[in-house]
N, C-alpha and C positions, 0 to 999 in steps of 0.2 A: 577803674572798670566802667565800661559804658553801660547805660541803663535806659530802658524805655518804660514809660508809665502808661498804663491802659485803663481807661474808664469803661466798665462793663455795665451797661444800662439794663435794669430790670431783669436780672438773671432768674428771679423767682417767677416771672410772668412770661417773658419772651424767650421760649426755649423749645421750639418745635423741631422735630426731626434731627436731633443731635446738634443743634446750633452751638451749644456749649463746647463742642469739640473744636470749634474754631479758636477759642481761647486756649485750649489745651495744646493745640498744634503750634500756635504762636509762642507759647511759653516753652515748649519743647525745643523748637528750632532756635530760639534765642539762647536758652541755657546751654545747649550743645555747643554754642560758639563762645561761651563764657560771657555772655551779655546778661546782666541782671534785668529782671522784669518785675515791676510792681503793678499788681492788678487790684483795682479798687471797684467793688460792686456798688451800684447805686440803685435804690428802689424807693417807692413811695414812703415818705416819712423820714428818710435819711437826711443828714445834713446836706444842704444844697452844694453841688459841685461847681467849681469853676472850670469850664470846659477847656479854657486856655492853658490850664496847668498840666494837660495830658498830651501825649504824643499820638495816641490812637484812641478813638472812641468806637466801641462795638455794641451793636444791638441786634438781637435775633428776631425770629418771627413769632406771631401770636394770632389768635382768632379775633373775629370782629368785636366780641364783647371786651376782650382785653385791650384792644386798640382804643375803644371808647373811653375806658378808664385811664389809660396812659396818656392819651391826648390832652386831657385836662391837667395832668401833672406836668407834662413835658412843655406845654405852652408857656409855663412860667420862665423857662430858660431860652425862649426863642431868640432874644437879642444876643445872649451870651453864646448860643450855638452858632448863630450867623457870624459873629465876630471870630469864633474859633475856626470856622470853615474858611473865612477870608484870611486868617492868619496862617493857614496851611496845616492845621491839625488834621490828621487822617481820620476819615469816617468810613467804617465798614458796616453796611446796613443790609439786613437780610429780610426779605418778604414783608411782614407787617411793619417793620421799622422803615423799610424802603418807602412804603405807602405813606407813613406818618410824616415824612419829611417833604411831601408834596403839598399841593394846595388843599386837597380834601380827599376823603374816601366816602363813597356813597354805597351803603349796604343794600341787601336784596329788598328790604322794605322801603327803600328810598330815603332812609335817614342819612343825614350828612354828618360825618365826623370831621370837623375842621382839622386840617393838617398844620404843620409849622410854616408852610409856604416858604421854605428855604429854597426849594427848587421848583421849576415851573410846571411840572407834570401833575396829573390828577388821576384818580382811580375810581372806577365804578364797577360794582358787582353785577353780574348777569342775574336776571330775575329767577331763573331756574337754578335752585340750590344744588342740583345733581350735576350740573354742567360746570366742570372745573378743568383747568389746565393741570393735568396730573401726569407725571412720568419723568423719565430720565431726559437730560438735556446736554447737548454739546454746543458750545459757542466758540467762535473764532475771535480772539481778543488781541489787540495791539498793546503791548506793555513797553512803553518807551522805545518804540520802533521795532520791537521784536514780536513776531506773530507766535501765538501759542493757543492751544485748544484748552478750554476750561470745561470741566465736567461737573454736573450737579444733578439735583433732583428737585422738581417743582411740584407744588400742590396749591394752587390759588384760583379762587373764583373771580377775584378782581381783575379788571382789564385796565391797564395803565396807558394813558394817552399823553400826547404832547412831549414825548421824550426827544430832545434835540441832540443829545450826546449819549447814545447807548453804550452799554458796557461791551457788547459784542454782537456779531452776526450769528444767527442761529444756523447750525449745521444739522441738528437733529433735535426734535421736540418742539415745544411751544416757547414763545418769547413773552414779551410784555402783554400780549393778547393771544387769543387762539390763532395759531398758524402765522404769528407775526414773524417777520424776518429779523427783528432786532430784540435784544434782551437787556434789561437793566438800564442803569444810568451811570455815567462815568465822567468824572472830572479828574484833574491831576491828583487831588487828594481825597476823592470821594468815590467809593464803589458801592452802589445800591443795586441789589439783584434779588431775584426770586430763587436763586439756587441754594438749596439746603444740601445736606448730605453726610457730615458737614462739608461745606464748600472747600475749606483749606486742606483737609486731610487728603482730598483727591487731587489737589493742585499745588504741589510744593513750590513750583516756579512762581505762582501767584503769591503765595505766602511770603517768599523771599523778596518779591517786588515791593510788597507792603512794608516789610521790615527795613529794607534798604531806604525806601523813601523816608520813613520816620527817622532813621539814624542820620541820613544826609541832612535833613532839615535841622535836627537837634544839634548836631556837631559841626554843621556848616563845612562838610567835606564830602568827597566822593568815596564813600565806604565800599570796600571790596569784601563781600561776605565770604567767609571760609566755606568751601563746598562741603556738603554733608552727603552721607551715603544714602542715596535715594534709589538704589537698584530695585528694591522691593516695590516701592511706590510706583516707579516707572513701569515695572512689569504689569502691575495692576492696571495702570492707566492704559497701557497698550492693549491689554485684553478688553477693557471696556470700550475703547475707541474702535477697535476692530469689530466688536459686536454691534455697536450702535451705528457706526458709519457705513457698515455693509448693508444696512437695511434702507428702506425708503427714507427720504429726508424727513418726512413727517409721519409719526406713528399713527 
């Protein structure tokens, strides 16, 4: 039986707007196909993980205070994380985790939270606490040559700069910054995005893209995933896309 190992970072701290749902969706879609999944949570004080032992690393969103705490813990694993990224381990990073993997995060008071500096972008919060990128988002994403629309919900005050390989083009809502045309950060084995929701429950095609990538890498073969019954999910997606894309491009 095939198996994937998932490292779930800081589930007790990084869990805004249903981000845990991403783990649930991955588990559901793997087990429906008869693929075993081992999920290992890691938080402050636990035994140090070896990131290379996993097929997928997931981390959700958190507020500024939590990011400051986690940055001090996560920095211990910087070299190990960088090695895992270079070795092809898949990383799915949502909101606060997205920011932590960049150069730094500057909060509204001007305090600098050093990031892991794994990727070249950086994030700075706007001085006005009430001004945030909040609302539904639709982006156009290319997944291995196939165009698909990804739906999510964003709520972030930080504005992320110097993203040279974005996750997707914004069709509705805000991107990395207010009214930005681009959202997130994307490499072959890294998706970093502001999309909550949870992200994967609204986007089964994206979930399967991640699953396939992990399986192909682990077993060194071109895995053909058994199709699942996504009729209900696709009906929900159609309703949301029709609602959002019939409006102005920017809310």
